[in-house]
C-alpha positions, 0 to 999 in steps of 0.5 A: 500500500503506498505510504500516501494511503496509510493512516497516521497509526499505520504509518507509525507501525510501518516505521517500527517494522524492521525489514531484513533483506533475504538472500533467497535461501530460507535456510541461510536466512535462518542461519542453519548449518549447510543451508545449500544442502538443506535447500537442495534436499527441500527442492528434491522433496517438493519434486517427489511430492508433486510426482506422487500427487500427480500420479495419485499414489497413496503413500504406501504405493509410493513408498513401495516404488521407492523402496521406503517404508510408509513412515519414512516416506511420510517423514520425507513428505513432511520435510523431516529430511535428516535421514535422507541424503541427496543420493537417497533422494536421487534414487527415489526420483529415479524409482519414480521414473525421473531422469537426474541431471547434474549441471555444473557451470560458472556462477554468474559474475558479480560486477565489482566497482573498480 
């Protein structure tokens, strides 16, 4: 909402709010260890979840396809990923018929002031 449309009470509240810039990785923003690993695992988990939903699989059916127990799959789908490595998640995606590609390329260059 543009500031000219705020009431005086809303303006005073808006002035008191501290805004912290984010980096694009919620795990890094939360200062968790290994934020890049956590983000990668979360993205793979989201993909697995979408495939299961698209195929209308039950957790029991999906777990069997991926070689997991239903409780383990439940943990995965609920974001409890401590027991899962990237390799394990790649194998789950492979079992769901997905092709895994790992692409390595230079990071976009950051322009620095000379």
